[in-house]
N, C-alpha and C positions, 0 to 999 in steps of 0.2 A: 253441873251443867256445863256443857263442853261447846264453847264458841270457836269454831275452827276458821281461820283464814285461808282462803285459796285465791285463785288468780280472780275469780268472779266476784269476790268481796267477801265480808265475814259473815258465816252461816253458824246457826246454831242446830245440830243434828238431832238433839234429843229433848226438844221442847215439850213439856206436859204440864200446861197451867192447871188442869183440873186435880193434879196431885197436889194436895194441900201442903205437904211437906216441902215439895219441889218449889211451890209457890212462895213460901215463907222463907225458904232457904236463899233466895235469891232471884227468883223468877218474877216476883213483884217489882223489884228495884229495875230490872231489865225492861219490863213491860210498861212501865211508868216513863222512863227514859224515851222509850221509842213513841210513846203516846204524845208527850210534851212536844217533841221535834216533829210528828206528824201533824199536829194542831198548828204549829208556826208554818210549815209548809203549806198546808191547806189553806190558811188564813190568808197568805199572800197569793196564792193561787186564786181564790175567790175575789181579791182586790184587783188582781190584773184582769180577771174575766169580767168584772163589772166596771173596770175603769171608764169604758166608753159613756156609761150612764151619767159620768159627770164631766167628760171631755167635751160632748154635744153640747153642754151649757156655754162653753167657751167659744163655739164655732159660730161667730157673728161677723158681720162685714167689719167690725173693728180690727179684726185680724186678718181680714181678706178671705174669710171662709164663710160666706153668706148662704149655707145651705137651707133648702125648705124644710119644713116640719116632717113631711113623709121621707124625705133623704136622710134626715137625723135619726127617724125611728128604724130605719132600714141599717143604719150604723148600729143601733143598740140591738136589734134582732139577730145579726150576724154571728157575734160571738157567743149569744146564747145557744143558737142553733149548733154551732161547730162544738161548743162544750157538751151538750147534751148528747151528740152523736159520738163524741168520743169516750164517753163513760163506760159502756161495755167493754172496749178493747183495752182501757186503764185498769179496770177491774181484773181483767184477764191477764195483763201484764204483769201484776204481782206474782201470781201463780207461776208465770213463765221465767220471770228474771229475779225475783226476790223483791220483798218490801223495801229493804234499804236501797238496793241498786235503782229500782224503779223511782223511788221518791228523790233521790239524787238527781235522776235525768229530768224528772217531772219539775222539779224545783228550778234546775240550772236553765231550762229551756224558756223560763219565763223572761230571761233577759233578752231574747230576741224581740217579742213585741215591744217590750219596754223600751229597747233601744230604738226602734225604728219609730215609735211614737215620738220621743224626744227629738229625732232628727226631722221629723215631717210635720208635726202638729201646728208649728208656727211658720211654715212656709206658704206665703199668701198664693192663691190661685192654684194650689194643689189639687188635682181632680178627685172626685168622689170614689172612683175605683182604687186609687191608692189606699184611701182610708178604710175602704171596705177589706182590702187584703189585709192590712195591719189589724183590724178589729177581729178579723177571722182568726189571724194567728193568736191574738189575745184570748180566743175560746179555747186555747188548750189548759187556761187555768181553770175551766170548770171541769175538766176531767180528773183533776185531783182529788175531788171528793170521793169518786167511786174506788179509786186505786188505795186512798187512805182508809176508808172505812173497811174494806177487803183485808187490809194488812192488819190494821188493830183489831179487828175480829179475832184473828188468829192468836195474838198476844194474851188475851185476857180470858180466864174462866167464865163460865156461863153466868155464875153467881154475881160477876162484877162486868159484865158486858153492857148493861143499861146505862151504869155511870159512866164508863168509858166512851161508849159510842155517842152518848148524849154530849159530853164534853167536846169530842172531836168533831162532832156535827156543829154544835153550836159555835165552837171556837172558829170553824171554817166560816160559817154564815156571818160571823160578825166582821169578815173582810168586807162585805157589801157596805155597812156602816162605816167602816174605817176609811175606805177610800172617799165616800162621799163627805165625811167630817174633814178630811185632808183638802178636798176640793174647797169647802166653806173655809178652811183657814187661809188656803192660796188666794182667794177672792177678796178675803178681809184684810189681808195684810198687803199682797203684791198687785192685787186689782184683777180684772177678768181678762187681761191679755196674756197671761202666762200658763197656759195649760201644760206646758213641757214640765213645769216644776212637779207636776203630779207624778208623772212617769220616772222623773229622774229620781224622786224621793226613793223609789223602790229599788233602783240599780243596786246600791250597796246591801239593801237587805236580802235581795234575791242570792247575792254572791255569799253573803255571810250564813244563810239557812243553807244553802247548797253544800258548804264545806262542813258545817256543824253535823248535817245528815250523813255524809260521807264518813266522818270520823267517829260519831257516836251510835248510829242506828244498827240495826241487825236484820239478817235474813233468818227466815225459819224454813227448815228444810221441808216439813210437814205440810206446808201450804200446797205444795206442788202435788200431793196426793189425791187431788179431786178434780180433773180437767173438765169432767163432763157434766158437772151440776149445773151449770147454766142451761144447757141444752134440755136437761130433764126438767127444770124448772119453767121453762117455756112452754112446756106441754100441760102445765096446770092451770086450770080455769081461774083459781085465786090469784096467781101471779098477775094476769092481766086485769082482772077486776080491781085489785088493791092499787095497780099502776094508774088506773083511771083515776081512783080517788087522790092519789098522789099528784096527779096533774092539777087537781082542784087545790090542793094546799101547798105543796112547794112550787108548784107553777105559778100559783099566786105570789108567793113569796118572792121568788126571783123574777117574775115578770113585773111586778109592780116596783121592785127595786130598782130595775133597769130604767123604767119608764116615767116614775114619778115626777122627776124634775122637769122632763119635757112635757108632761101633761100640765103642770103648774104653769109653764110658759105658754103653752099653746091655748090652754083653756082660759086662763086669768091674765095673760100678758106678764108673768112674772120676770123681773131682771134675773140674771144668774146669781146675783148674791141672794135674792128672795128664795129663788129656787133651791139653792144650795143651803139655805139656812134651815130648811125643812126636810129635806130628803132622808138624812142621816138618821131621824129620829125612829121612824117606823121599823126599818131594817134592824136597828139596834135593839128595839123592844121585842121584835119578833124572834130574833135570835135568842134572846134570853127566855122567851116564852116555850121554846122548843123542849127543853128538859121538863117544864112544868107540865106539858101535853102528856110526855110519858108517865110522869108521876100520877097525874088524873087518871090516865088509861090504866095503870096497875091498881089503882083504888077503886074506880067505879066501871071499868070495861073500856077497852079501846073502841068498840063499836058505838058506845053511848056518847062518849066525848067526841068522837068523829061526827056523829049526827048532829050534836048540838053545835059544832064547829061551823058546819056547813049551813046550818039554818041561820046562825049569827052572821055570817059572810054575806048570805044573801040579802039579810036585813041591812047590814053595812053597806052593800052596794047600793040598796035603795036611798040610803041617805046621802049617797054620792049624787045621785040623779037629782034628788031635792035640792041639794046645795048647788049643783052646776046650773039648774033651772033659775034659783034665785041669787045666782053669782055671790054666794058666801063663801069666802076664801076660808074662814075660820072653821066652819061646820065642815068643809071639804078636807081640809088637812086633818081634823078630828077623825072624821070617818075613815080616812084612809089609813090612819094610825091604829085604829081598831082592827081593820082588816088585816093590817101586819101581824098584830098580836094574835089574831085568831088563826091566821095561817101558820103562825109558829107552833101554837098549841096543836093544830091540826097535823103538821108535820110529825110531832111525837106520838100522838094518838093512832095516826095511819099506820106508822112502822110497828106498832104493837099488834096490828091485826095480823102481820105476816107469820110470826111464829105461832100465833093461836090457830091460824088456819091450818098450818102444815101438822101441829099437835093434832088438830081434830081429825085429819087424815091419817095420822099415825094410830090413833084410837080405832078407827074404822078397820085399819088392818089387824090389828091385835084382836078384835072381835072376830075377824074372818078367820082367825088361827095363825096369823104371822108371829115372829119372834118380837117380843117387846123391845129388847135392846136394840136391835137392828132397825125396827121401825121408828124409834125416837131418835136414833143416830142419823137415819136418812132424813127425818124432819128437821134436824138442826142444820144438816149438810144443804138442803134445799131452801130452808129460810136465808141462809147467808146468800145464796144464789139470787133468790127472789128480791132480796133486799137491793142487791146492785141493779137489776133489772128496772125495778120499779123506780130508782134513784134517775136513771136515764130517762125512762119515759116521762116520768115527773118533770124533768127539766124542759122537756119539749112544751109543757103548759106554758113556760115563759115565753117561748117562741110564739105560741098562739097569742098570748094577752098582748104583745107588742105588735104583732101583725093586726089583731083587731083595732088597737089604738092607731096604727098607721092608716088603716082604712077610714076609720071613723074621722080621723083629723086631717087626712089626705084630700078629702072633698072640698076643702076651703070653708066648711061650715064652722070650723072652730069650736065643735061639739063631740063629746065623746059618748053621747047618750046610746048609739047602737052598739058601742062595744060594752057599757055597762050593762044592758039589756041582755046580751048575750052571755055575760059572766052570771047573771042572775040565773038564766036557765039552765047553765051548765052545774051551778051549786044545787039547784032544785033536783037536777037528775042524780048528783052524787048523793044526796040526801037520801032519795028514794033507794038506791043503790045499797046503801049502807043499811038501812032500815030492812030491806026485803031479805038481804042475803046474811049480813053479819049480826045486826042487834038480835033478830029473830034466832039465829044460831046460839048466840050467847044465853039467851034466855032459856033456850031449850036444854042447854047443856046441863047435866048434873054430876056431881062428883061420883066416878065410876072406879072400879078396880083398875082399869087401863089408866084413870087418871093419876090414880095414886102410883102406878107404876112410872108414871113420867116424871114424878117429883125423884123417884129413886133413880132413875136413868138420867138425870139432869147432872149426875156426877160420874161419867162415864169412865170406864177404864181406859187405858192408853189403846188397847186393842179396839174397842168400838169407836173411839175418836178417829181412829186411822183406817176403818173399815171402808 
């Protein structure tokens, strides 16, 4: 293994994780070191991205920032949108600048929104547009997921990618729960007039992670070999269909994570302490449920688990409607918590549909007479690109959810019923799509000679990896 330093940073020129001897000789140690630092960077990125879901709970007349509910929802929508739009470029940046180099930049730039938040969040009379600019800058944390997943995919062999990507994604998602738990700690100890403490807490952590990533992470030269995969993946129907499903799962997770506290304040008149006491639990459980969704999909099929997830989410949203009508806070919180868990399971199972879909296409190409090794190498390449695209599109679901809440509560009715009804309709649409396209395909699929070749091709030679 040859890690060469240059003016552009530390690069590994001969990386081949699929070679078992190479992996055991030192590749595994390097990959895990990069994974753990990637998880830490992505975790803080998610925390900065979702920080405004906590800060808006503090924005009351007490500190001279008495914004209306629809204005607060706008502050939550803005970083969600920016983070979603940045994801494709963040994913591409890894192939352009290197995983280590981009992770250092993506971590260090988080200092900008954190510092601005500390400076402005407790200045009475600050206009809404200033906070909108700062919250938009906080959206850069949402791009970290795409670059992190693209980078870590390259470090691990196919036989270990499920574990590695599950840990990477779950560790990042936990950043949502972490910042909300921090908000609860600040309110419980210092009161609800010190939101600057939240952003200040992350300043030394951002600096530390940026330095550690610069010193300990690596770039892989082979990542640069495939610049056109995203364009090819965009031309495939499955990329867009699975992205629609991911809007329902990840979009729900991030949308509810950002909006839950505000919904409790607006729907039930909860105090900042009461809202912060409940907001962290759902994202925490949903983050841990993501690897479970992947495991269930491995065991029972991604389409079946995804279908059951959407059915459960539609039923859970119905519970929210009932709880809101009866003004039952415990049932409402319980229903929302179930939705977080189901969305986490759905995140894992929906992602499992992507390699299955492109493997199905590879098998069809083999039946048509194409070379098996090249067909499955192309399937792996396009699967990675489709994961990045669906991650970006799925995050837009969080924007839609917060806009739906803003519209529902902005009318002064204090009721989220229109938003919840629209969510049920979308979950029903996703369930129908999963059944019609993917579950029927899974049930129709039978072991074939091409399928057996897929297993053999799952440990490709270095030539096929770099094809």
